[in-house]
N, C-alpha and C positions, 0 to 999 in steps of 0.2 A: 408059939404065938397063939393066943386065944381068939375065938371068933369075933369078940368085940373089937380087939385091936385091928384085926384084918379088915373089918367093915369100915373102921375109921380111916385107915390108910387107903382103902379102895375109894372111899368117898372123896378123899383129897385128890387122888389121881383123876377121878372123874371131873372134879371141879377144874383141875389143871388143864385137862384136855378140852374143856368147854370154853374157858377163858384164861389166857388170851389165845391159846393155840387154835381152838375151833374158829374163833373170829378171824385169826390170821389166815386160815384156809379160805375163808370167804373173801377176805381182802385180796388174796393172791389169785382168786378167780377173776378173769378179765374178759371184757369185750373189746377186742383189739388190744390196745395198751391200757385201757381205762379200767381200774378196779370196779367191780360190780357195785359196791356201795356208793362210790363216787359217781358212777353212771346214773344210778337211781336219784341221787341228790341233784345232779345236773339237770336231769329231766324235770324234776319238781321245780327247780329254780327257773328253767326256761319257761315252763307253763306259768309260773308266777309273774315273770316279767311281761309275758304276752298279755296276761289277764289284767295287769295293772297299768298298762299303757304301752307305748312304742318301745321295743327293746333298743338299747344303745347299739351303735355301730362300731364300738371301740374294739380293741384287740382282745381284751379280757372276755367280753361277752362272746365273741366269735370263736375264741379258743374252745369255750364250752360247747357252743352250738355245733361247730364243725367236727369236734371230737365225737360228740354223741351221734350226730347224723352220719359222718363218714365211716366210723368203725361199726356202727350198727348195720348199715347197708352192706359193708364189706363182709361182715360175718354171715349175714343172710345169703349172700352170693356164694361164699366159699362152701356153704353147707348144702348147696344144691347137688343132687346126684350127677356125676359125670361133668356137668357144666362147671362145678366148683373147681375142677382141675384145669379148666380151660379159660381161666381169667374172669369168671363170673363176679368175683369180688370187685374188680375194677369196673366192670360194666354196671353192676348195681350201684356202686358208689357214685357213678357219673350220671346214669340215665334215670335211676329211680327218683332222685330229687327233681330232675327236669320234669318228669311226669307229675310229681306231686305239686309243683308250681303250676303247671298247665291245668291240672284238675282242681286248683284252688284248695288243696288239702293241707298246704302249709299256710299258717297265718300270714297275712299280708305284711304285718310289721316285721316278722321274722325274715321274710324274703327281702324286704327293703334293707334290713340290717346286714344280712349276708352279702347282698349285691353291692351296697355302698362300701363295705369293708373290702371286699375282693377287688373292686376296681380302684379304690383310693389307696389301698395299702401296697399294691403291686406285689402281692405275696407270691404270685406265680413266678415272677422273675427272681425273687429272692430264693425260691425253691430251685429253679433251674441253675442259678449262679452257684448255689451251694453244692448241688449235685455235680455240675460240670467241673468246677474248680476242684472240689474234693476228690472226685474220681480221677481226674487227670494228674493232680499232684501226687496221689498215692499209687499211681500206676507205674509199672516197670518201663523204663525208657525205651528199651529195645522193642518191647511189645507195642508201645505207643507209636514208635516210628513206623514199624511194619504195618500196623493196623491202619494208620491214616493214609499211607501210600496205596494200600491194596483195596480199601473199601470203595474207592471211586469206580473201579471196574464193575462190581456187581450193581452199583447204583445206576451207572450209565447204561449198562446192558439191560437192566430191568426197565428203565425209563423208556428206552427205544421199543422194547418188546411190548410193554404195556400200552404204549401209544398206538402201535399197529393193531394189536389184538382187540383192544377196547373199541377202536374206531370201526373195525370190521364187524364186531358183534353188534354194536349199535346200529350200523347200517343194515345188517342182515335182519334185525328185528324191526326195521321200518322207521327208525328215529331220524334218519337222514344223516349224511356224513358231516355236514357243517354243524348241526345241532349236537351230534354226538361228540365231536371233537372239542368244540368251544364251551359247551355247557355241561358236559359230563366228564370226559377224559381229562381235559386240562385242569378243571377245578379240583378233581381228586388229587392231582399231583402238584397243586399250586402252593402247598405249604400251610394250609389252614385257612382261618377266617381273616384275621388282621393282616397277615402277610400275603395272603393268597386271594381269597374271595373278594375282599374289598378293593385292592388295587386292580384286580381283573375287571370288576364291575365298573369302576371309574374309567378304566381304559376302554372298555367296550362301549360305555356311554358316550365318550368323546369321539370314538371312531364311527359308531353307528347312529349318533345323534338321538339317543333314547335316554329316558330317565335312569339314573344310576340305581335308584331304589328298586325299580322293576327288574333290572338285570341282576342285582344282588339276590333278589328272591329266587331267581331262576338257577343260579349257580350254587346257592347255599345247600340245598338238599343233597347234591352229589358229594359235597365236602363232608357233611355229617354222616351220610351212608358209607362213604369210603372209610372214615375213621372207625365206625362201628365194625365194619368188615375186617379191618386191620387188627382191631383188638381181639376179635374172635379167632382169627388165624394165628395171632401170636400166642394166645392161650393154647391153641391146638399144637403149635410148635413146641411149647414148653412141655406139654404132655408127651409128645413124641420123644423129646429129649430124655424123659424119665424111662421110656421104653427102650430107646436106643442111645445110651450114653456116649457111644463112640462118635456121634454126629454133633455133639455140642461141647462147648468149652465152659458152659455155665456162666456166661458173662464175659468170657475172653474170646476175642475174634481169631487170634492167630493160632494156627495148628502147626504141627511139626516139631522138630528138636528145639528145646529151650522155650517153647511157647507157654509153658505153665509156670515159668518163674514168676514169683509174685513181686519180689523187690530186688533191686540191685544191692549187693552186699555193702558197697561203700556208702550207699544212701539210705540204708535201712534205719528206721527209727530205733532209738535206744531206749527200750522199756516203754511203759505206758505214758502217753503224753499228759502233760500237766493241764490244768484248767486254763491257764494263761495261753498255752499253745493252741488249745482248741478255740479259744476266743480270738487269738491272732489269725488263725486260719479263716474263721468266719468273716473277720474284717477284711482280710485279703480278698476273699471272694466278692464282697461288696465293692471294694475299691476297683477290682478288675471290671466288674459290671458297669460301674460309673464311668470308667474310661471308655467302655463301649458306647454308653449313652452319649458321651461328649463327641465321639467320632461320628455317631449318627446325626447329631445336631449340626456338626460342621461340614461333613462330607456325605451324609446320607448312607453311611455304611451300617448294616444291621448290627445292633448292639450285641446280641448273643453270640454272633459269629466272631466279632472282634474280640470279645471276652474269651471265647474258646481258643482262638489262635494265640492270644497273649499268654494264656495258661500253658499252652503247648510250648511256646518259646521259653517260658520260665523253666519248665520241666526239662526240655532238651538242653538248655544252657546250664543246667544244674545250679540254678539260682535259688533253689528252695532247699533249706536246711533239713536234715533228718527230723529235727524236732517239729518244725512246721509241717512237714509231710505227715507225721503221725497225727497232728492236730487236724489236718485236712481229712484224713481218713475217718476220724470220729465225727466231724461235721457231716460228711457224706452219709455215714451210717445213721446218724440222728435224723436227718431229713428224710432219708429213705424209709425208716421204720415209723417215725412219729408223725410225719407231716403229709405223706402221700395220700392216704385215704381222706383225711379232712380236706385237703386241697381239691381232690376230685369231687367231693360233695359240694364245695364252693363253686367249682366250675359248672357242675350240673345245675345249680340254682341260678347262677349269674350269667353264664355264657353258653348254655346249651338249650336253645328253644325247641321244645318237644314238637310243636306243630311243624317246624321246618324239617325235623328228622322224619316225621311221618309222611311229609310231602314227597320224600324220596322213595317211597315204597310202591311206586309204579313198577309193574313187573318187568317191562322192557328196560327201564332205566336201572332197576335193581340188578338185573342180569348183566348189564354193561358195566356197572360199578364193580360188581363182584369179579367180572372178567379182568378188569384193570388191576385190581388188588392181587388177585390170585396169580396173574402173570408176573407182576412185579416181584412178589414173594417167591414164586417158583423159579424165576430167572436168577434171582439173588442166590437161592439155594443151590442151583446148578452151577452158577459161575464161581461160587466159593471154592469148588474143587480145583478149578483152574489156577486160582491165585493162593491156594493153600490156606484158606480160612475155614473156620468151623461153619458148616452149612446152616445149622439151625440159628446160630447167633447172627450170621450174615443175613439170613432171610428175615429175621426180626428187625434188623436195622433197615432193610429194604421196605418192610411194612410201614415203618415210620415215614417213609416217603409219601404214603397215602394217608397220613394222619391229620388231625385237626391242629396243625401247628405245634406249639409248645405244649398245649393241653393234651393233644393227641399223643405226643411222645410220652408224656407222663402215664397216660392210661394204657398205652400199648406196652410199655416196658414194665409197668406194674402187673398187667395180665400175664406177661411172659416171665415175671420174676427176674428181670435182667436190667435193673436200674443202672448197673455199671456201664451199660452201653450208651448212656445219655450223650456223651461227647460225639460219638459217631452218628447217633440219631439226629443230633442238631445239624450235622453236616448234610445228611440226607434231606432233612426238612427245610433248613434255611437256604443253603446254597442251591440244592435241587429245585426248591420252590421258586426262588428268585429267577433262576434260569428259565424255568417253565413259563412263568408269567411274562418275562421279557420276550421270549421267542414267540409266545402265543399272540401278544399284542403286535409284534412286528409282522407276523404272518397275516393277522386279521386286517391290518392297515394296508398291506400290499395286495392281498388276494381276496379278502372277504368283505371289505368295507363298502 
């Protein structure tokens, strides 16, 4: 081979490596799941929509906005030294947009678009339905039965311990027993804003004959601070699981013989699910949620809890075919990977008021909130040994007891990398929260009104 021939072939190889292979390497570089060139294009388009008028509030616009915002914030959080391993991605994706809205650093039209879309589309409950139904239908029946029966012990023990410790800490710090109990401890464990803080403030207003808005402003900071603390602790627990893998099931609650079985042999999906099976599983999740909504309309039963128990009954009764089960697993994985951070960004913009969060940073109240959450998580961790559950995973579910409702569950489980625990988190949040609100209002009416 002469030098001229070699140079020609080398030139062709260089051209081949530059296009399309060099370009493909750029396309395969991603921010979250978004290819870098697409991310840049979306940024330019978002700026153009803002510059030329009010951005639309439809699903197409918000897929672009939430993908850019959610994955960008998550990537920044994940790259923080040490904190990145403790769930900073979920924290950044939720609270960074909240601050940006508060500081007027996000264009008003963009905030309006995201807020309208988030509240009108009900995307939070689509996410929760897909995660719950997908995870339950793809779960091993034996593990499901054991987990649901056993998880009540750590949640109940943690609730009682957190009530006592939190009240004692607040009283010792001069907040007063009544204020500590009704305006800090109970709101932290009430199940979030919509299911906890709002019903509490309405009930308090009726009993105490005070404006509901004023009381809501008093209980909301504890809810927000409790959720933030739970997110941080869950991230720390995930980090602990990496150091001590014997304490965690990486998303499985049950420990002991047979606990790590993934599927029943007779119910195992046969091969990769078809697109039709995945679509069928998605529609099934929506149908079960709508059944829950109807029961809430007729009998005031919480829709997510009804949906959860219906999914459990279908699973226990083996009413779900292996094909549909395989589709449910894909639905779960899709929403877990592709929707979590964009959803957290939407929650930060539309549902997380930064000023209310900051209002909870009074030292005495912060210490009380932290005491409540740490006690809840620590008691769950310790009690797990007694009922043969994985301590770290059980403690993460217990942390959801102090979260900001469904939004808090998403953030906590994302920080802990344990989205498979969503069904158990919903038990802790919904059922535990409803019992807390009910008992608190009864106690206030009888002894504190």
